[in-house]
C-alpha positions in Angstrom: 31.4 211.6 269.6 33.2 210.0 272.5 31.2 207.9 275.0 31.8 207.4 278.7 32.8 203.9 279.7 30.3 202.0 281.8 32.8 202.0 284.7 32.5 205.8 284.9 28.9 205.5 285.9 27.8 205.5 289.5 25.5 202.4 289.9 23.1 202.4 292.8 20.7 199.7 293.9 20.6 196.4 292.0 24.0 196.5 290.2 23.0 193.8 287.6 19.9 195.8 286.6 22.0 199.0 286.6 24.6 197.5 284.3 21.8 196.2 282.0 20.5 199.8 281.8 24.0 201.1 281.0 24.3 198.5 278.3 20.8 199.5 276.9 21.9 203.2 276.9 25.1 202.3 275.0 23.0 200.4 272.5 20.6 203.3 272.2 23.5 205.7 271.6 24.9 203.3 268.9 21.5 203.1 267.3 21.3 206.9 267.1 24.7 207.0 265.6 23.8 204.4 262.9 20.3 205.8 262.4 18.8 202.4 263.3 15.2 203.3 264.0 14.2 199.7 264.6 16.8 199.4 267.3 15.8 202.7 268.8 12.2 201.4 269.0 13.3 198.4 271.0 14.5 200.7 273.8 11.2 202.7 274.2 8.0 201.9 275.9 4.9 202.3 273.7 4.0 205.5 275.5 7.5 206.9 276.0 7.7 210.7 276.5 10.6 212.9 275.4 10.9 216.5 276.7 13.4 218.2 274.4 16.1 220.5 275.8 15.0 223.6 273.8 11.8 225.1 272.5 10.8 222.0 270.6 7.5 220.3 271.4 6.9 217.4 273.8 7.1 214.1 271.9 4.7 211.4 273.3 4.7 207.8 272.2 7.2 205.5 270.5 5.7 206.0 267.1 6.0 209.8 267.4 9.6 209.6 268.6 10.5 207.3 265.6 8.8 209.8 263.3 10.8 212.7 264.9 14.1 210.8 264.6 13.4 209.9 261.0 12.7 213.5 260.2 15.8 214.7 262.0 18.0 212.2 260.3 16.7 213.1 256.9 16.9 216.9 257.4 20.3 216.9 259.1 22.4 214.0 257.7 25.4 214.8 260.0 23.4 215.1 263.2 24.8 213.4 266.3 23.3 212.9 269.7 24.9 211.2 272.6 23.7 210.7 276.1 26.4 210.0 278.7 25.1 208.5 281.9 26.7 209.6 285.1 24.4 207.8 287.6 21.9 205.0 287.3 19.8 204.2 290.4 17.5 201.2 290.4 14.6 201.3 292.9 14.1 198.7 295.6 11.4 196.7 293.7 13.7 196.7 290.6 10.9 197.8 288.3 11.9 201.4 287.9 15.3 203.2 287.6 16.5 206.7 287.2 19.4 207.7 285.0 21.0 211.1 285.0 23.8 212.4 282.9 25.0 214.8 280.2 24.0 215.0 276.6 25.6 216.4 273.4 24.0 217.3 270.1 25.9 218.4 267.0 24.9 219.1 263.4 25.6 221.6 260.6 23.1 223.8 258.8 23.6 226.7 256.4 27.4 226.5 256.8 27.1 226.7 260.6 28.5 224.1 263.0 25.9 223.7 265.8 26.7 222.3 269.2 24.3 221.9 272.1 25.1 220.3 275.5 23.2 219.8 278.6 21.8 217.6 281.3 19.2 214.9 281.1 17.1 212.6 283.2 15.7 209.3 282.0 13.1 207.1 283.7 13.5 203.4 282.9 10.9 200.7 283.4 11.5 196.9 283.5 8.9 195.4 281.1 8.9 191.6 280.9 12.6 191.4 281.8 13.8 194.2 279.5 14.7 197.8 280.6 12.9 200.4 278.5 12.9 204.2 278.4 9.6 205.5 279.7 10.6 209.2 279.8 13.5 211.4 279.1 13.8 215.1 279.9 16.6 217.3 278.5 17.8 220.7 279.6 20.0 222.6 277.2 22.8 224.3 279.1 25.0 225.6 276.4 24.6 226.4 272.7 27.3 227.2 270.1 26.7 228.2 266.6 22.9 228.3 266.7 20.3 230.7 267.7 20.1 231.5 271.4 
């Protein structure tokens, strides 16, 4: 799936930090694409929270997220998820940041081509000089091919 270039992202606050977050997001997207669970883990706080965009359950903790990704990758070998940031805003104390954007998910099952899209919000925290995802919330806005 195509990714937005970093220059398309509105960067607010500390631009160096915002660019570091954009780079971390690009690396996270690449890790999803290559199924690199160890790399995904490096971008999550230990207690990271993921609120899925549909009826799926809340996922709390890095270990739980890695288990969920491993399960998704094994059950849906062609699955693809991409987050495309539109805005990254770093707070004044440069320890927290907010990222908003659009996401896409695609996979096939039972001969159907499934496509979901929506909006997301990510909360980033600077931990020992590294920007990590502390929380992500997804809202599914459009579904094609799957159950409504």
